[in-house]
N, C-alpha and C positions, 0 to 999 in steps of 0.2 A: 347321940343320934347324928345322922348324916347331915352335915352342913350344906353339902352340894345339892341336896334334895330340897332345901328349905324353900326356895322360890317355887318349885313345882308343887310342894305341899301347900303353900299359901294359896295358890290359885285353886287347887282342888278343894281346900277347906272352905273357900268362899262359895264354891258351888254347893257344898253340903249345907252351909248356912242359908243359902238362897233357896234350898229345896230342890236343886237341880240334880239330875241323875248323872253319875259318872260310871262308865262301863268297867266292871271288874275284868281282870285278865284271867282266862281259863284255859288250861292245857292239861294233857294227861299222857301217860305212857302205858302201853300194853306190855305186860311182862308174861311171857310164856315159859312154862317149865315148873319145876318143883319149888314153889315159893313158900317160904316160912313167913306167914303173915305177922307173927309176933316179932320176928326179927326185923321185918319191914317197918313195923310200928316203932321199934327201938331205934331204927335208923332215922326215922322222921324226928324223933325226940333229940337225937344226937345233933342233927343239923340245926334244928330249931334252937337248941341251947347255944350253938356256936355262932349263929348269925343274928345280930340284933334286929335287923329289919323284919324278921319273922315274929318278933315279940313287940311290935310297935302298936301304940294306941295313944289316946289322950285322956287325961283326967277330967278336963273341962275345956270349953271353948268360950272364954270370956270376951265376946266381941271379936274373937280371932286375932286379937292384938298380940297376946303372948300365950298361945296355946301350950299347955304343959304336957310333955310326953310322959308316958307311963308304959311299963312292961305289961303286955297282954298276950299270953302265950297263944300260939296257933292251936286250933282244934283238929282232932283226927276222928273221922267217922268211918264206920265199917258197914259194908253192905254185902249181902249174899244174894246175887241175882241169877244164880245157876238155874233156878226153876222158872225163870221168866220165859215167855214165848220168844222174845228177841232180847237176849241179855245185853247186846251192844247198845241197842236203842234205849233200853231201860237205863243203862249207865249214862248215856248222853242226856237222858231226861232228868236224872237226879242232879247232874251237874248244872243243867239249865235251871232247875228249881232253886239251887243254891245261889247261882249268879243273879237271879231275878229278885232276891231278897234285898230290901232296903237295909243298908248297913249304917249303924250309928258309930262313929269313931270314938265316942265316949264310952259306949257300953259293950260293943260287939267285937269279937275277934276279927281282925282284918285279913288274916291268912287262915285258910281252912283246907285241910287235906282230906282226901277220900281214898279209902282202900276198898275196892270192889272185886268180888270173886265172880267171874263170868262162867267158869267151868273148872273142872278138877285141876287143870294145869294152865289156867288162863286168868290173869288178874289185871286190874287197872289201878294205877296210881294217879289220882287226879289232884289238881290244885286250883283253888279259887282264891284270888287275891284282890283286895281293894287297891286301886292305883296309889293310894296314900302310902301303902307299904311296899309294893313291888310293881315294877314295870314288866313288859312282856319278856324282855331278855332275861330279867331276873327270874321269872317263872321257869323258863327253860333251864337256867343255871341251877336253881334249887332242886328241880326234879332230877337233874343229873347228879347233884350232890347227894341226894337221898340214895340213889342207886350206888354211888361210890361208897357211902357209909354202909350200905347193906353188904357190899363186897369187902368191907374192911379197908377201903382205900381213901376215905374222905380226909382231905387236908384243909382245915379251916383257913389257913393263911393264904390259900389260893383265892379266897373271896373276901378281900379286906373291906372294912367299913370306909366309905368315902369320907375324906377329911378336908376337901377343898370347897370353898364357897364360890358361887357365881356372883361376880361383882355387879352391883346395881349401876344402871346407866343414869347419869346425873344430867339434869337440864343444862343446856348450853355447851356440853362437851361435843367433840366431833362426832361421836357415835350417835348421840341424841339428834344432832342436826342432820346426819345422814339419813336416819330413819324418818325424820320430819319431811325431808325432801321426797323420799321414796313413797311414803304414805300419801302425801299431797299429790304426787303424780298419779298414783293409782286411783285417787278419788275421781278423777275426770275420765277414766278409761271405761270402755264398755265392758261390763263384768261378764264372767263366764256364765252367769245366770241367764244371759240372753240366749244361751244354747240349752242349758240343762233345766232351767226352772220354768214352770208353767203357772203356778199359783202359790199362795202362801196359806199356811194353816197352822194353828197351834197344836193340832192333834198329832200324835205319834203314829204314823202309818208306815213303820219300817218294813222294808222288804229286802230280800237278798236274791240276786240273780247270780247264777254260776256258769262260768265258761270252763269246761274241762280242758286241760292242756296236756298234750303228750309231753312226758318228762324230757325226752331227748330233744324235741323241738324247742321247748322252753330253755333248756340248758344251752342249746346252740345260740339262741337269741341273746341270752344274758352274757355269753362269752365275748360279745362284741363291744364291751364297754371299756376296753383299754386298761383293764385292771384298776378301774377307778374306785372300786369298793361300792358297797350298796348296789350291786349290779341289777338286782331285780327291780328296785325302785326306780333307778334311772331308766331302765328299759320301758317300764310302764308309762312313765311321764313322757318319754320320747314318743311312744305310740299315741298317747293322748294329744301331744302337740300336733302330730300329723293329722289326727282325726279332727281336732278343733279347727285347724287351718282349712280343712275341706268343708267344715260346717259353716265357718264364719267368713271365709275368704280373707282378704287383706285386713289386718287389724293391728291393734297395739299389743303391748306385752301381755302374756298370759300369767296369771298369778295362781300358784298352787299352794295348798297346805300340806304339811308333812310333819315329820318328827325328827328330832335331833338327839342322838345318844350322847349324854353328857360325859360318859366314860371316855369316849373318843376325843371329845373337845378338851377335857381337863386331864387326860392321861390317868384315869382312875383304874385302869386294868379291868379285872373281873369283879368289881365291887357290886354288891347286891343292894337294891333299894329302888325308890322311885326316881330314876335317873334318865327319864326320857322327857324332853321338853317339846312343846309345840313350836313350829316355825311357819312362816309364810315366805315365799320367794318368787321372784319374777324371772320369767324366761322369755327372751326376745324371739318373736315370731317372724322377724324379717327373713324373707326368702327361705323359710323352712321347707317349702315344697320343692326347692332346688337342691336340698341337701340329701346325702345318703343317710341311712339309718345311724351309722356311727357318728356322722356329723351332727345329727340332731341330739344324740346322746351327749356329745361334748358340749353342745349349747345348753342342755339341761344341767349338766354337771357344773358349768360355769355359773349359771344362775343360782344354783343351790349353794355353791361355795361362796358366792358373793354375800348371801344372807348369813352363812356360818361365820365368815370372817368378821362380819359386823354384828355378830350375835348379841342379843340382849334377852333377858328373861321375858317370857311372854307377858307377865304382869307389867313390866316396864313398857313393853310395846303398846299395851292398852293405854297406859298413862300418856305415852307420846301421842297416840291418836287423839286422846281427849284434849291434850294441850294445843294441838294444831287444828282442832275442830274437824278431824277426819273420822269416818266411820270406824267402828271396832274392827280389828284385824280379822275377826271371824267372818265379816261380811265381804272380805276381798277374795277369799278362796272358796268357791262353791265346790271344787273338786279337791279332795284330800287323798293322797297316796301314802298309805302306811308302809312301814318297813316291810319289804317283800324278800323273804328268804329265797335262795336259789337252790335247785336240786344238786346232788341227791340229798334226800332227807333220811328216812328210815333205813335206806340202803346202807348207812354207816353202821347201824347197830343190829339190824335184823340178821340173825345167824352169824354174828361176829365170832371169829375163832377164839378171841380172848374171853368171850362170855360162854362159849360152848362148854368149856371145861367146868363151868359152874352149873351146867344144865339149863341155861337161860337164853332166851332170845328177847330183845327189847326193841320196841319201835314206837313211833308216835301213834296215839290213839285218836281216831276220828277228828283229825285236826281241822278239816274243812267244815265240820259240823260245829266245832267249838270256836273257830276263829272270828266269826261275825258276832256282833253284840246281840243279845236277846233282852230287850228292855220290856218292863211292864207296860201295859197299854196306857196307863194314866200318868206317866212321868214326862217331864220335860228334860231332854238331854242337854248337857252343858256344851254349847258350842258345836253341836253336830252339823256337819256340812250336808249340802244337798246330795252329794255323791261321795262315797268313800270306797276306795279300792284297796285290796290286799291279795296276796298270793299265799296259798296254803297247800299242804299235801292233801291229795284226794285219791283214795284208792291206791293204785300203784303209780299214779302220776301226780300231777299238780292241778290246781284250779285257780282261776281268777274269780274272786268274790267281789261283787258290786253291791254294796249296801246303799240303799237310797230311801228317801222319804217319798212315798207314793203320793202324798198330798202336795208335794212341791215339784216332783219330777214326773214327767209323762212316762208311763211304761214303754211307750213306743220309742222314746229316746234311748232308754236303757237297752231295749232289744236291738235297736240299730247300732248302738255302741258295741255290744257283744258280737253282733254279726260282723261288723267291720274289723274288730280286733281279732276275731277268729280267722279271718282271711289274711290280715296283716302279719300276724306272728310267724306263720310258716313262710310267707313270701319274703319278708325281710331277713329271716334267719337263713334262707337259701341264697338270696342275692342281696347282701347288705350294702354293697357299694353302688347300687343302682338307685338314683333318686326316684321317689314315688310317682312323679309325673311321667 
């Protein structure tokens, strides 16, 4: 089993033990053409047999000290939705039902495939995965691998099992002391909650607000990141920096939550597994209102890289906070920006000439419907932020999804955020060198 994922799995397992909800990863592909569903099922089994992460489970969780891994094959469910009034929404609904099921890592399959027939020549290949088994990038990779297997092109060695471990941060080491100083500094700052939070409640009142984005406008904005990588995420955080400065005025550093792909950090290539770690990072707000948009992006990138260079497992970060009597890292970042892909998306595969000779067209299926978490009403999510943002394909364009807890965040704040971002994105994309003031 993947050693690099062990720290991530330990954190997620503690959530399971505490009865907290962890959001499954859900994505799907629409396949149009003459699809042989038996051959598609065989492709799923070929990929599942080749990739250990798809057969991951536990025999028991004895106090989570030494959980014993066991092979638990992925499941495959078939659905014929062609006679439904709205086959697409029926398909989204059945994937939602699966993702809302509580998963027991000792008894249940952590990876679940769905093959749905929407029409004579329209099919959906869906995947629901517990984060103990797969992260979001892995879900995309696995869906792609199944298509490759269907076409007879699957190469298992392109998706190696991760074999590197994330070193623990030991008390007294320079990295431990660096985070102690950083967390202690954040303790005294005015949190972002001064802007986004209105009250607290144990209830789950999750809502999702959507800002449709013109694909070309969004692509133009994300092209201004100096090839820094992760362009969509940097662009969103830069926009939030400008928005927060307008809301707060002069203030201390802003602290954001995000995700770090351990493949990039550890050089793991296209490994499949739970290889996404949580991070928190600080961005200096000094004179943000005097910077151009690319200047703010560089400021955000510097803050993010600072945390990555000093990266420690999120479990260790919690231990450091406890040791220096600081609040949990979850309390520093009221705004989390998840990895945001940049367009084009389905444009890469829809009517691709290479696929056309197989009589197929492949694209993402209802990504904006599947991207936001759908939690049961009676669950307590593990470390959910007040506001979480992500970008997903939406129709022929993109959309900014703002997931928020309506019991903690005023709808007026979210509406104002979307309205402001809706005007900022085309403005900065058209005149990036002009400071917002």
